[in-house]
N, C-alpha and C positions, 0 to 999 in steps of 0.2 A: 504494500500500500504506500502511495506517495503522500507524504505529509504536507501540510500547509507551508512549513518552513522550507521544504525542498522546492515547492512551487515558487516561492518568493525568491529563493536563491537562483533558480533557473531564469526567472523573469529578469532579475538584475543582470545576470550574465548576458541575456539576450539584449537588454538595453545597452549595455556597454559594447557589445558586438555591433549593434546598430550604429552607435556613435563612431566606433573605430572604422567600420566599413565606409561611412560617409567621408571620413578623413582620407582613407585610401582612395576613394573615388575622386575626390578633388585633386589629390596629388597625381593620380594617374591621368586625370584630365589635363593638368598642367604639363605633364610629360608629353602627352599626345600632341598638345598644342605646339610645344617646342619642336616636334618632329613634323609639323605641318597638318595635323588633324584640324577639323573644324567642329566647333561646338554647335549642335543642332538645337539645343534647348534655349529658346530666346531669353527665358528668365535667368538661367545660369550664365548665359553669355553676358548679360548686363552686370551680373555680380563679378564675373571674371574681369570685366573692364576696370574694376576698382583696383586691381593688382593682386599679386600673389598672397601676401599676408592678410589683407582684408577679406579675400574670398575664402581662405582657409578658416579664418576666424568666424566668418558668416556661417560656413558649413558646420563648424563645431557648435556654434550657438544654436542654430536651428535644429540640428540633430539632437543635441542635448535636451532642448525644450520639448521636442516631439517625443523623445524617449521618456522624459519625466511625465508628460501627460499620459502616455500609454501605460506607464507603470501605475500612476495614480488612479486611472480609470479601470485598471485590471484588464487591459486590452492585450492579453498574452498572445492570442491568435494573430492579432495585428502585428505584434512584435516579430513573430515567427515569419509572417509574410514579408515584412519590411527587411528582415535579415536575408531572407531568401532572394528577394528582388535585388537588393544591393549586392549580394554575392554574384548574381548573374551580370549585373551592370559592371562590376569590377572585372569579371572574366572577359566580358566584351571589350572593355577598355584595354586589357592586356593583349587581346587578339589584334585590336587596331594598332596598338603600339608595336607589336611584333611584325605586323605587315608593313609598317612605315620604317622600321629599322633596317 
């Protein structure tokens, strides 16, 4: 049987993974841009225009806030979906970078 404490621990790890994957995503995006990739997301494109450190800080702040809200509201399934989608996005970024290298 899974205890409530175990569920909370897993949820916290999912939230931290969500934040970490967001940071990996923005770092891979910057690396891709350095190699000639084009950002297709118009919202992120405007954030990237602020520069490297502001865009990383933005991603860290937004992802931390979203993770905190998901934890507070008990949206564990949403956390799993978010981690899964971000994992796929990071893999796609790696493929793009590999093709540009």
